[in-house]
N, C-alpha and C positions, 0 to 999 in steps of 0.2 A: 264472368269471364277469365278466362286463363289463356295464356299463349306463353310462348319461349321467345327469345331473343337470337334470332338468328346471324343477324350483322350488325355495326354500329359505326357510328362515328362523330367526330367532336366538330362544332362548329364555334367559333370564336373564341377558343379555348375556355369555354364555360357552360355550353349547351352538350349534351351528349342525346344524339338522334340514335333511336333504334329500331330495327327491320324487325318486326314479328314473321311469326310463321303462319300466320293467318290475317285476314282482316278483320278491322273492329269497327263498331259502330262509333261516329264522333259524338254521342250524347251519352246518356246514362251514366256516367261516372265523372267523381271530380277528383280521383287520387289514384294513384299506382303503386302497388306494394311489389317492390323489387327487392328479393335478398334480404325479406324481415324488415326493410326500412320504407317507410311512406313519401312520396314525392307530389307535387302538384304538378300537373301536366302543363307545358310549356306550348303554346299555340305554334302552329305549322302555317306557312305561307310558302306558294308555289313564286318564283321569280318574277313570273307574268298571269296576267290575268287567266291565260289558257291552259297554264300548266299546272294541273292538280296534284297535290298532295297523294302519294299511295296511299291507299286505306289502312294498310299494313306498317305505318311507320309512326312514332311517338316520340317526345320528346322531352326531358327533365333538366333542370339547370344541376349542373355537376361535372364533374370531368372522371367519375370514375368509371370501371369497364364492368359492363354486365352480360357479356356474351355467354349464350348457353344458360342464363338466369330465367327463371319464370316470372311471368309479370301477371298479376291479379289487377284487374280493373276494378274497382270500388266506388 
């Protein structure tokens, strides 16, 4: 599956959370390819049990900006 990053923000100065242009499945992949580099997914958790994470959010460990880039779920 392929999507594009439409927004992003940094958490704790070490995790990049990205908003995609489409919803994704939470399973069936164990890496992302962004800008030709491979990244392992970082699990996302809501602030409370009733706050589900939107299905178009992903996160990786890193501080680089990827806004506008394509993401391939592998």
